[in-house]
C-alpha positions in Angstrom: 0.1 0.5 0.0 2.8 2.7 0.4 3.4 2.3 -3.4 0.6 2.9 -3.8 0.0 5.9 -1.7 2.8 7.2 -2.9 1.3 7.3 -5.7 -1.4 9.5 -5.0 0.6 11.8 -3.2 2.4 12.8 -6.8 -0.8 12.6 -8.9 -2.7 15.0 -6.2 0.8 17.4 -6.7 0.6 16.4 -10.8 -3.3 17.3 -10.9 -2.8 20.1 -9.5 0.3 21.7 -10.7 -1.9 20.2 -13.7 -4.7 22.2 -13.7 -3.2 25.8 -12.2 -1.4 26.0 -15.1 -3.8 25.1 -17.9 -6.3 27.9 -16.3 -3.8 30.5 -15.9 -2.6 29.7 -19.7 0.9 28.8 -18.5 0.9 25.2 -21.0 1.7 22.2 -20.0 4.7 21.5 -20.7 7.2 19.0 -19.5 9.7 21.9 -18.4 6.8 24.3 -17.6 4.7 21.8 -15.4 8.0 20.1 -14.1 9.6 24.1 -12.7 5.9 24.8 -10.6 5.6 20.7 -9.2 9.5 20.9 -8.1 9.1 22.5 -4.8 5.6 20.5 -4.0 7.2 17.0 -4.7 10.6 18.5 -2.6 7.5 19.2 -0.3 6.0 15.7 -0.2 8.9 13.7 0.3 10.0 15.3 3.4 6.8 14.8 4.4 6.7 11.1 3.9 10.3 11.4 4.7 9.7 12.7 8.3 6.9 9.3 8.5 9.7 7.3 8.4 11.8 8.8 10.5 8.5 8.9 13.2 8.0 6.0 12.2 4.1 6.4 11.6 2.1 5.0 8.2 1.3 6.8 5.4 -1.9 5.7 4.7 -3.3 6.6 8.9 -4.9 10.6 8.8 -2.4 11.4 11.0 0.2 10.8 8.3 -1.9 12.1 5.9 -1.5 15.6 7.9 1.8 15.5 8.5 3.0 14.5 3.9 -0.7 17.3 3.2 0.8 20.0 5.9 4.8 19.8 4.5 3.8 20.1 0.9 2.5 22.8 1.4 4.2 24.6 3.6 7.8 23.3 2.2 6.9 23.4 -1.5 5.4 27.5 -0.6 8.9 27.8 0.9 11.3 26.6 -2.0 8.6 28.5 -4.1 9.7 31.6 -2.4 13.8 30.6 -1.9 14.0 30.3 -6.2 12.2 32.7 -7.0 9.0 31.7 -8.1 6.6 33.6 -5.5 3.1 33.0 -4.2 0.3 34.7 -3.3 -2.3 34.4 0.1 -5.1 33.1 -2.5 -2.4 30.7 -4.3 -1.8 29.4 -0.6 -5.5 28.8 0.7 -6.0 26.5 -3.0 -3.1 25.1 -2.6 -4.5 23.2 0.7 -7.5 23.4 0.2 -7.6 20.5 -3.4 -3.6 18.5 -1.8 -6.3 18.8 1.3 -8.5 17.9 -0.5 -7.0 14.9 -2.3 -4.6 14.4 -0.3 -6.7 13.2 3.0 -9.4 12.2 1.0 -8.5 8.8 -0.2 -6.2 8.6 3.0 -10.2 8.6 4.2 -10.8 6.4 1.2 -8.9 4.1 2.5 -10.1 4.8 6.1 -13.5 3.7 5.0 -12.9 0.3 3.2 -10.9 -0.9 5.3 -13.6 -0.4 7.9 -15.9 -2.1 5.8 -14.4 -4.7 4.5 -15.1 -7.4 6.3 -13.0 -9.2 8.3 -12.1 -13.0 6.8 -12.6 -16.2 8.8 -9.9 -18.7 9.2 -11.2 -22.1 7.7 
């Protein structure tokens, strides 16, 4: 499940970046997507690394909070450091979209685990 979880977090970031670039007519070139996505990709990687260090599940809600906040906070910090800039509205949209996506798939996994019938040994 760890690899799928990582893939879902990465997909959330790439979808966020793709929608943002398309809605602002910045184009969907590989270079453009990469230049916008890298701060958030570094943020999610560091958040995931923090979970490994503290030995916490990446699929749990608490793990999702760590990954989500590190993705947005560190992503915005790296954008500022690299001269890309941020705006209050952009931070709000990033928090909302990435929070819904990153916490949403975790909530779905928790619901499936809770509702899935427990298999009985033969």
